[in-house]
C-alpha positions as CSV (number, residue, x, y, z in Angstrom):
1,M,54.7,10.9,-162.5
2,T,52.2,12.5,-160.1
3,R,51.5,11.8,-156.5
4,D,48.3,10.1,-157.4
5,H,50.0,7.7,-159.9
6,Y,52.5,6.5,-157.3
7,L,49.9,6.1,-154.6
8,S,47.7,4.2,-157.0
9,A,50.7,1.9,-157.6
10,L,51.0,1.3,-153.9
11,R,47.3,0.5,-153.7
12,G,47.5,-1.8,-156.6
13,A,45.2,0.1,-159.0
14,D,46.0,0.1,-162.7
15,D,45.0,2.6,-165.3
16,R,41.5,1.1,-165.5
17,G,41.0,1.2,-161.8
18,V,41.4,-2.6,-161.4
19,K,43.1,-3.5,-158.2
20,N,45.9,-6.1,-158.0
21,P,48.4,-6.4,-155.2
22,P,51.5,-4.4,-156.1
23,V,54.9,-6.2,-156.1
24,L,57.9,-3.9,-155.4
25,L,61.6,-4.4,-155.6
26,A,63.1,-3.7,-152.2
27,P,65.9,-1.3,-151.6
28,L,69.1,-3.4,-151.1
29,S,72.2,-1.5,-150.1
30,G,74.9,-1.9,-152.7
31,V,72.6,-4.0,-154.9
32,T,69.6,-2.2,-156.3
33,D,71.7,0.0,-158.5
34,L,70.1,2.0,-161.3
35,H,70.4,-0.7,-163.9
36,M,68.9,-3.4,-161.7
37,R,66.0,-1.1,-161.0
38,R,65.5,-0.3,-164.7
39,L,65.5,-4.0,-165.6
40,A,63.1,-5.0,-162.8
41,Q,60.7,-2.4,-163.7
42,R,60.8,-3.1,-167.4
43,L,60.2,-6.8,-166.6
44,G,57.0,-5.9,-164.7
45,A,57.8,-4.7,-161.1
46,S,55.0,-2.4,-159.8
47,A,57.7,0.0,-158.5
48,V,61.4,-0.1,-157.6
49,I,63.2,1.6,-154.7
50,S,66.8,2.9,-154.9
51,E,69.5,1.4,-152.7
52,M,69.9,3.2,-149.3
53,V,71.3,6.7,-149.7
54,A,73.0,8.3,-146.7
55,A,71.2,11.6,-146.3
56,A,74.0,13.5,-144.7
57,E,76.4,12.5,-147.6
58,L,73.8,13.4,-150.3
59,A,73.2,16.8,-148.6
60,K,77.0,17.4,-148.8
61,G,77.1,16.7,-152.5
62,D,78.9,13.4,-152.2
63,A,79.4,12.0,-155.7
64,E,78.8,8.3,-154.8
65,S,75.6,9.2,-153.0
66,Q,74.4,11.1,-156.1
67,V,75.0,7.9,-158.2
68,R,73.0,5.8,-155.7
69,A,70.1,8.3,-156.0
70,E,70.2,8.4,-159.8
71,G,66.9,7.4,-161.4
72,A,67.0,8.1,-165.1
73,G,64.8,5.7,-166.9
74,V,62.9,4.7,-163.8
75,N,59.3,5.7,-163.4
76,P,58.3,6.3,-160.6
77,H,61.7,7.1,-159.3
78,V,61.8,6.4,-155.5
79,V,64.8,7.3,-153.4
80,Q,65.4,5.8,-150.0
81,L,67.1,8.0,-147.5
82,A,68.8,7.0,-144.2
83,G,69.9,9.2,-141.5
84,C,69.6,10.2,-137.8
85,A,69.1,14.0,-137.9
86,P,66.1,15.9,-139.2
87,E,67.9,18.7,-141.0
88,P,70.1,16.5,-143.3
89,M,67.2,14.2,-144.0
90,A,65.0,17.2,-145.0
91,E,67.8,18.7,-147.2
92,A,68.6,15.3,-148.8
93,A,64.9,14.9,-149.6
94,R,64.8,18.3,-151.3
95,I,67.9,17.5,-153.3
96,A,66.5,14.1,-154.4
97,V,63.2,15.7,-155.5
98,A,65.0,18.5,-157.3
99,N,66.9,15.9,-159.2
100,G,63.8,14.0,-160.3
101,A,62.7,11.8,-157.4
102,D,58.9,11.1,-157.6
103,A,58.8,9.8,-154.0
104,I,61.0,9.5,-150.9
105,D,61.2,6.4,-148.7
106,I,62.7,6.6,-145.3
107,N,64.9,3.8,-143.9
108,M,64.0,2.7,-140.4
109,G,64.6,-1.0,-141.0
110,C,68.2,-1.6,-141.9
111,P,69.7,-3.9,-139.2
112,A,73.4,-3.5,-140.2
113,K,75.6,-2.6,-137.3
114,T,77.4,0.1,-139.4
115,V,73.9,1.8,-139.8
116,T,72.4,1.2,-136.4
117,G,75.6,2.2,-134.7
118,G,75.1,5.7,-136.1
119,E,71.5,5.7,-134.7
120,S,70.0,5.3,-138.2
121,G,68.0,2.5,-139.8
122,S,66.2,0.2,-137.3
123,A,67.9,1.9,-134.4
124,L,65.3,4.6,-134.8
125,M,62.6,2.2,-133.6
126,R,64.1,2.5,-130.1
127,D,63.1,6.1,-129.9
128,L,59.8,6.7,-131.7
129,D,59.7,10.4,-130.7
130,H,62.9,11.0,-132.5
131,A,61.8,8.8,-135.4
132,A,58.6,10.9,-135.7
133,R,60.7,14.1,-135.9
134,L,62.6,12.7,-138.8
135,L,59.4,11.7,-140.6
136,A,57.9,15.1,-140.0
137,A,61.1,16.9,-141.3
138,V,61.0,15.0,-144.6
139,R,57.2,15.3,-144.9
140,D,57.4,19.0,-144.5
141,A,60.4,19.4,-146.9
142,V,58.8,17.9,-150.0
143,D,55.6,17.8,-151.9
144,V,55.8,14.2,-153.2
145,P,54.7,10.9,-151.6
146,V,56.8,9.9,-148.5
147,T,56.9,6.4,-147.2
148,V,58.8,4.6,-144.5
149,K,60.3,1.1,-144.3
150,M,60.6,-0.5,-140.9
151,R,61.0,-3.8,-139.0
152,L,58.6,-5.3,-136.5
153,G,60.6,-3.6,-133.7
154,W,64.1,-3.6,-132.3
155,D,63.5,-6.9,-130.6
156,H,60.6,-9.1,-129.5
157,A,60.3,-7.1,-126.3
158,S,59.5,-3.9,-128.3
159,L,57.2,-4.8,-131.2
160,N,56.3,-1.2,-131.9
161,A,55.8,-1.2,-135.7
162,A,52.1,-0.5,-135.4
163,E,52.7,2.5,-133.2
164,L,55.3,3.9,-135.6
165,A,53.0,3.3,-138.5
166,R,50.2,5.2,-136.7
167,R,52.6,8.1,-136.0
168,A,53.7,8.1,-139.7
169,E,50.1,8.2,-140.9
170,A,49.3,11.1,-138.5
171,I,52.3,13.0,-139.8
172,G,51.0,12.6,-143.3
173,L,53.1,9.8,-144.8
174,N,51.6,7.9,-147.6
175,G,52.6,4.3,-147.0
176,V,54.5,1.8,-144.9
177,T,56.6,-1.2,-145.6
178,V,57.2,-3.7,-142.8
179,H,59.9,-6.5,-142.8
180,G,58.6,-9.4,-140.8
181,R,61.6,-9.6,-138.5
182,T,63.0,-7.6,-135.6
183,R,66.3,-5.9,-135.9
184,Q,67.9,-8.4,-133.5
185,Q,66.9,-11.2,-135.8
186,F,68.8,-9.7,-138.7
187,Y,67.9,-12.3,-141.4
188,K,67.7,-15.4,-139.1
189,G,64.8,-17.7,-139.1
190,R,61.6,-17.0,-141.1
191,A,59.9,-13.6,-141.5
192,D,56.7,-13.5,-139.4
193,W,54.0,-12.4,-141.9
194,T,51.2,-12.7,-139.3
195,A,53.0,-10.1,-137.1
196,I,52.5,-7.5,-139.9
197,R,48.7,-7.8,-139.6
198,P,48.5,-5.5,-136.5
199,V,50.3,-2.8,-138.5
200,V,47.8,-3.2,-141.4
201,E,44.9,-3.0,-138.9
202,A,46.4,0.1,-137.2
203,V,46.4,2.5,-140.2
204,R,44.5,3.3,-143.4
205,I,47.5,4.0,-145.6
206,P,48.8,1.1,-147.7
207,V,51.0,-1.4,-145.9
208,I,53.5,-3.5,-147.9
209,A,54.8,-6.7,-146.5
210,N,58.5,-7.7,-146.9
211,G,60.6,-10.6,-145.9
212,D,61.2,-14.1,-147.5
213,V,58.9,-13.6,-150.5
214,T,60.7,-15.7,-153.0
215,S,57.9,-17.2,-155.2
216,L,54.3,-16.7,-156.2
217,D,53.1,-19.2,-153.7
218,E,54.9,-17.3,-150.9
219,A,53.6,-14.0,-152.1
220,R,50.1,-15.3,-151.9
221,A,50.7,-16.7,-148.4
222,C,52.3,-13.5,-147.2
223,L,49.3,-11.5,-148.4
224,A,46.8,-13.9,-146.8
225,Q,48.7,-13.9,-143.4
226,S,49.5,-10.2,-143.2
227,G,46.5,-8.6,-144.9
228,A,48.9,-6.3,-146.6
229,A,48.1,-4.3,-149.7
230,G,51.1,-5.7,-151.5
231,V,54.5,-7.4,-151.2
232,M,58.1,-6.3,-151.5
233,V,60.7,-8.7,-152.9
234,G,64.3,-8.3,-151.8
235,R,67.2,-10.8,-151.8
236,A,65.3,-13.4,-154.0
237,A,65.4,-10.9,-156.9
238,V,69.2,-10.7,-156.9
239,G,70.3,-12.6,-160.0
240,R,66.7,-12.8,-161.0
241,P,65.4,-9.3,-161.6
242,W,62.5,-10.8,-163.6
243,L,61.1,-12.5,-160.5
244,V,59.4,-9.4,-159.2
245,G,57.4,-8.9,-162.4
246,E,56.6,-12.6,-162.7
247,I,55.1,-12.5,-159.2
248,A,53.2,-9.4,-160.0
249,A,51.7,-11.0,-163.1
250,G,50.8,-14.1,-161.2
251,L,49.0,-12.1,-158.5
252,A,47.1,-10.3,-161.2
253,G,45.9,-13.6,-162.6
254,Q,47.9,-13.3,-165.8
255,T,49.6,-16.1,-167.5
256,I,53.2,-16.1,-166.6
257,V,55.5,-16.4,-169.6
258,A,59.0,-17.3,-168.2
259,L,61.9,-15.8,-170.0
260,T,64.0,-18.1,-172.1
261,A,67.6,-18.9,-171.3
262,E,68.6,-16.5,-174.1
263,Q,66.4,-13.7,-172.7
264,R,67.8,-14.2,-169.2
265,A,71.3,-14.1,-170.5
266,A,70.5,-10.9,-172.3
267,V,69.1,-9.3,-169.1
268,A,72.2,-10.3,-167.2
269,T,74.6,-9.0,-169.8
270,E,72.7,-5.7,-170.1
271,H,73.0,-5.3,-166.4
272,Y,76.7,-6.0,-166.4
273,E,77.4,-3.7,-169.3
274,G,75.3,-1.0,-167.7
275,L,77.4,-1.1,-164.5
276,I,80.6,-0.8,-166.5
277,A,79.2,2.2,-168.3
278,L,77.9,3.8,-165.0
279,Y,81.0,3.3,-162.8
280,G,83.8,2.8,-165.3
281,V,85.7,-0.5,-165.7
282,A,87.7,-0.6,-162.5
283,M,84.8,0.3,-160.1
284,G,82.1,-1.3,-162.3
285,V,83.9,-4.7,-162.2
286,R,84.1,-4.6,-158.4
287,H,80.5,-3.5,-158.1
288,A,79.2,-6.2,-160.4
289,R,80.7,-9.1,-158.6
290,K,77.8,-9.8,-156.3
291,H,75.5,-9.6,-159.3
292,L,77.6,-11.9,-161.4
293,A,77.7,-14.5,-158.6
294,A,73.9,-14.3,-158.2
295,Y,73.3,-14.6,-161.9
296,A,75.6,-17.6,-162.1
297,D,73.9,-19.3,-159.2
298,A,70.5,-18.6,-160.6
299,A,71.5,-20.0,-164.0
300,G,73.5,-23.0,-162.8
301,G,75.5,-23.5,-166.0
302,L,79.0,-22.9,-164.8
303,S,81.6,-25.2,-163.3
304,L,83.1,-24.1,-159.9
305,D,86.3,-23.0,-161.7
306,D,84.4,-20.9,-164.3
307,R,82.2,-19.4,-161.6
308,R,85.3,-18.4,-159.7
309,R,86.8,-16.8,-162.9
310,L,83.5,-15.0,-163.5
311,V,83.5,-13.2,-160.2
312,T,87.3,-12.5,-160.1
313,T,88.2,-11.5,-163.6
314,H,89.0,-7.9,-164.3
315,D,88.3,-8.3,-168.0
316,P,84.7,-7.4,-169.0
317,A,84.9,-9.4,-172.2
318,E,85.7,-12.5,-170.3
319,A,83.0,-11.8,-167.7
320,L,80.4,-11.4,-170.5
321,R,81.5,-14.6,-172.2
322,L,81.2,-16.6,-168.9
323,L,78.0,-14.9,-168.0
324,R,76.4,-16.0,-171.3
325,R,77.8,-19.5,-170.8
326,A,76.1,-19.7,-167.4
327,F,72.7,-19.4,-169.0
328,L,73.2,-21.0,-172.3
329,E,75.0,-24.2,-171.4
330,P,72.6,-27.2,-171.0
331,A,73.0,-27.1,-167.2
332,G,71.8,-23.5,-167.1
333,T,68.6,-24.0,-169.0
334,A,66.5,-25.7,-166.3
335,T,64.0,-23.5,-164.5
336,T,61.9,-23.9,-161.4
337,P,58.2,-23.3,-161.8
338,L,57.3,-19.9,-160.4
339,G,54.6,-21.3,-158.1
340,E,57.1,-23.4,-156.3
341,A,59.6,-22.1,-153.7
342,A,63.1,-22.7,-154.8
């Protein structure tokens, strides 16, 4: 993967030079593990981003951070880093690239108190001078594309995403993703896609819009209201890793061929088995629970008792049996047309 290839993906250009809006899988902490990213990309996502990796921990050689930053079988392999100090951010970026990362994304959008309390994530939008120093440190450290993900601002009194994007572009970053909420909103209300347009108009680098894109219709509306180059799908893809690729196909004007119940069951079981192989049974079972719950909810084929057993069992064989039942029982075969918001 070269710099030009990844930047072409951000701009939505395919091998023939035809431009279609890219649809990316968002970095979701504790969720977008290696196997979810592999599946989403294989199923048509334009690009996928790793879950948030703590830069200071990766720089110290922390084993869990190394697993989070793993990207075997993902192309391009994009690692998202979070931190509050330039030196660890730069070192973590160098480590990620040395281990195969094709691009680095910088987290300036996470609203979680555990992150902002350490002056990372969206807390950096309260001090754009410091944020710019972090961006410059990473940009200077690596010779691969560097992007940044942000929110509209810390709150509605400081909607400074356009200014941060301008600084990022001046430093040499290659793209920006904006979630259409402030940090203080967390995930309340609806993402304001129109508020992303000033960011698009402020810079020449690609701007990707994020927040509440759960269907093809919403992706089209988001693009129209924001003027963004593409969209990023987050929580809606949990339990539905095929969704990102379906939206990408729809935006490209292609006929969307929905996966059968059997195919969806195969995706879910592959994901579960991959997590068990990656983390081992004890940790893999715990890590998989949020995914199992999401798959069960998306499929709809389990009773409440079976769903509870699915997410609490320590037996991988039982989990796999229940997971397949979720998709293959009659109640789990109904699908919602992609163009309609579920």
